[in-house]
C-alpha positions as CSV (number, residue, x, y, z in Angstrom):
1,M,-8.7,3.8,-23.4
2,N,-8.9,0.7,-21.1
3,D,-5.4,1.4,-19.9
4,F,-6.3,5.0,-19.0
5,I,-9.3,3.8,-17.0
6,I,-7.0,1.5,-15.0
7,Y,-4.5,4.4,-14.3
8,I,-7.4,6.6,-13.1
9,L,-8.7,3.9,-10.8
10,W,-5.3,3.2,-9.2
11,T,-4.6,7.0,-9.0
12,F,-7.9,7.5,-7.2
13,F,-7.2,4.7,-4.7
14,G,-3.7,5.8,-4.1
15,L,-4.5,9.4,-3.6
16,Q,-7.3,8.9,-1.1
17,H,-5.5,6.1,0.7
18,S,-2.4,8.2,1.2
19,L,-4.3,11.5,2.0
20,L,-6.5,9.9,4.7
21,A,-3.4,8.4,6.4
22,R,-1.3,11.6,6.4
23,P,-0.6,13.3,9.8
24,Y,-2.0,16.6,8.5
25,F,-5.4,15.0,7.7
26,K,-5.4,13.3,11.1
27,S,-4.7,16.6,12.8
28,Q,-7.8,18.1,11.0
29,I,-9.9,15.1,12.2
30,K,-8.6,15.8,15.7
31,Y,-9.5,19.5,15.4
32,L,-13.0,18.9,14.1
33,L,-14.0,15.7,16.0
34,G,-11.7,15.6,19.0
35,E,-8.7,13.7,20.1
36,R,-10.7,10.7,21.3
37,F,-12.3,10.2,17.9
38,E,-9.0,10.6,16.0
39,K,-7.1,8.2,18.3
40,N,-9.8,5.6,19.0
41,I,-12.4,5.6,16.2
42,Y,-10.7,7.0,13.1
43,P,-8.1,4.1,12.8
44,F,-10.8,1.5,12.5
45,L,-13.0,3.6,10.2
46,Y,-9.9,4.2,8.0
47,F,-9.1,0.5,7.8
48,L,-12.7,-0.5,7.1
49,S,-13.1,2.2,4.4
50,Q,-9.9,1.2,2.7
51,C,-10.9,-2.5,2.5
52,I,-14.2,-1.5,1.0
53,I,-12.8,1.0,-1.5
54,F,-10.0,-1.4,-2.5
55,L,-12.5,-4.2,-3.2
56,I,-14.6,-1.9,-5.3
57,V,-11.7,-0.4,-7.3
58,Y,-10.0,-3.8,-7.8
59,D,-13.3,-5.4,-8.9
60,L,-13.7,-2.6,-11.5
61,I,-10.1,-3.2,-12.7
62,R,-10.5,-6.9,-12.9
63,N,-13.4,-6.4,-15.3
64,V,-11.5,-4.2,-17.7
65,K,-11.0,-6.2,-20.9
66,P,-7.5,-6.3,-22.4
67,D,-6.8,-4.8,-25.8
68,I,-3.7,-6.7,-26.4
69,I,-2.5,-10.2,-25.2
70,F,1.2,-10.3,-25.6
71,F,1.7,-13.9,-24.6
72,Q,0.3,-16.8,-22.6
73,L,2.2,-19.5,-20.8
74,P,1.6,-23.1,-22.0
75,N,-0.6,-25.3,-19.9
76,K,2.4,-27.2,-18.6
77,Y,3.5,-24.1,-16.7
78,H,0.1,-23.4,-15.1
79,G,0.7,-25.6,-12.1
80,F,4.1,-24.0,-11.4
81,I,2.6,-20.5,-11.5
82,F,-0.3,-21.6,-9.2
83,L,2.3,-23.0,-6.7
84,L,4.2,-19.7,-6.8
85,N,1.0,-17.8,-6.2
86,R,0.1,-20.0,-3.2
87,I,3.7,-19.4,-1.8
88,S,3.3,-15.7,-2.4
89,N,0.0,-15.6,-0.6
90,L,1.5,-17.4,2.4
91,Y,4.4,-15.0,2.4
92,L,2.0,-12.0,2.3
93,L,0.0,-13.6,5.2
94,L,3.2,-14.0,7.2
95,T,4.0,-10.3,6.8
96,V,0.7,-9.4,8.5
97,F,1.9,-11.1,11.7
98,H,4.8,-8.7,12.0
99,F,2.2,-6.1,13.1
100,N,0.1,-5.8,16.1
101,I,-3.0,-6.8,14.2
102,G,-5.4,-5.2,16.6
103,E,-3.7,-1.8,16.3
104,F,-3.1,-2.3,12.5
105,T,-6.9,-2.7,11.9
106,G,-7.8,-0.1,14.5
107,F,-9.9,-2.6,16.4
108,S,-7.8,-2.3,19.6
109,Q,-8.2,1.4,19.7
110,L,-11.9,1.1,19.2
111,V,-12.3,-1.5,22.0
112,N,-10.4,0.7,24.4
113,I,-13.2,3.2,24.3
114,F,-15.3,0.8,26.2
115,T,-12.6,-0.2,28.7
116,S,-11.5,1.5,31.9
117,N,-8.1,2.0,30.5
118,R,-9.1,4.8,28.2
119,K,-6.0,6.9,28.7
120,N,-3.9,4.2,27.2
121,S,-6.1,3.8,24.1
122,I,-3.0,3.6,21.9
123,N,0.5,2.2,22.4
124,T,2.6,5.3,22.7
125,N,5.8,3.3,23.4
126,Q,6.1,1.5,20.2
127,S,9.6,0.4,19.3
128,L,11.1,0.1,15.8
129,N,10.4,-3.4,14.4
130,S,13.7,-4.7,13.0
131,S,13.2,-8.5,13.5
132,F,12.3,-11.4,11.3
133,L,11.7,-10.2,7.7
134,Y,12.5,-6.6,8.7
135,R,16.0,-7.6,9.3
136,Y,16.4,-7.8,5.5
137,I,13.9,-5.4,4.0
138,R,11.9,-2.4,5.2
139,H,8.6,-3.2,3.4
140,P,8.0,-7.0,3.4
141,M,4.2,-6.5,2.9
142,Y,4.7,-4.4,-0.2
143,L,7.0,-7.2,-1.6
144,G,4.2,-9.7,-0.9
145,I,1.6,-7.6,-2.8
146,I,3.9,-7.4,-5.8
147,L,4.6,-11.2,-5.8
148,V,1.0,-12.1,-5.4
149,Y,0.0,-10.0,-8.4
150,L,2.9,-11.2,-10.6
151,T,1.9,-14.8,-10.0
152,S,-1.8,-14.2,-10.3
153,T,-2.2,-15.1,-14.0
154,T,-0.6,-16.9,-16.9
155,I,-2.0,-14.5,-19.5
156,Y,0.1,-11.4,-20.0
157,S,-1.8,-8.5,-21.6
158,D,-1.7,-4.7,-21.7
159,V,-4.0,-4.7,-18.6
160,F,-1.6,-6.9,-16.7
161,F,1.4,-4.7,-17.4
162,V,-0.5,-1.5,-16.7
163,N,-1.5,-2.9,-13.3
164,V,2.1,-3.9,-12.6
165,V,3.3,-0.4,-13.4
166,S,0.5,1.2,-11.4
167,I,1.1,-1.0,-8.3
168,L,4.9,-0.3,-8.4
169,I,4.4,3.4,-8.7
170,Y,1.9,3.5,-5.9
171,I,4.0,1.3,-3.6
172,D,7.1,3.4,-4.3
173,I,5.3,6.7,-3.5
174,G,3.5,5.2,-0.5
175,S,6.7,3.8,1.0
176,Y,8.4,7.2,0.5
177,F,5.8,9.0,2.6
178,E,5.6,6.1,5.0
179,E,9.3,6.3,5.7
180,K,9.1,10.1,6.2
181,T,6.5,9.5,8.9
182,L,8.7,6.8,10.5
183,I,11.7,9.1,10.5
184,R,9.7,11.7,12.3
185,K,8.6,9.0,14.8
186,F,11.8,7.2,15.4
187,G,14.4,9.8,14.3
188,S,18.0,8.6,14.0
189,S,17.0,5.0,14.8
190,Y,15.1,4.7,11.6
191,I,17.7,6.5,9.5
192,D,20.2,3.9,10.8
193,F,17.8,1.1,10.0
194,Q,17.5,2.5,6.5
195,S,21.2,2.3,6.0
196,K,21.4,-1.3,7.0
197,T,18.4,-2.7,5.1
198,N,17.0,-2.8,1.6
199,K,13.7,-1.4,0.6
200,F,11.8,-4.2,-1.1
201,I,14.1,-6.9,-2.2
202,P,16.9,-8.5,0.0
203,F,20.4,-7.8,-1.2
204,I,19.1,-5.2,-3.8
205,R,18.9,-1.6,-2.7
């Protein structure tokens, strides 16, 4: 029963997260509330809402008690796992700086409402990012999320493995739709980028 609850929570988060980011949903927002709201206000509201919803969902998941503990690492390995987790967190933080953080959070678009340069509220000349970590994998942030969770504990229970499976499924589905959007945006440039890079793990397609 506990495993089922976790699946439901991850499914809820994944569905609403993906739905609210889809071009079709954004077009409906634009139709109902206008282009200015969709371009300048919605990105920030989306980012803020997803942070809040994730924190609620993950807090609920964290409090699900395991039914089975398969194994636990001896104390002598705890320091090593902690070190790996710190490295994973630093790597995940590094991936954030591959983005324009202002646009990623929607803050830049929101601020542009109050500036004189309203027509340029969003960067319409974005180029395909293929530098640094993107030279090797197409989704470095997703890899960071996986690594952080895998190194987050030394107790491996049914809850841990259900979370791993749920995260992997969500990331695989999310990356599929994300890449479809990027193909529509960048066309043959992104298709060529796909052919030269791996999805999540360097040297493994």
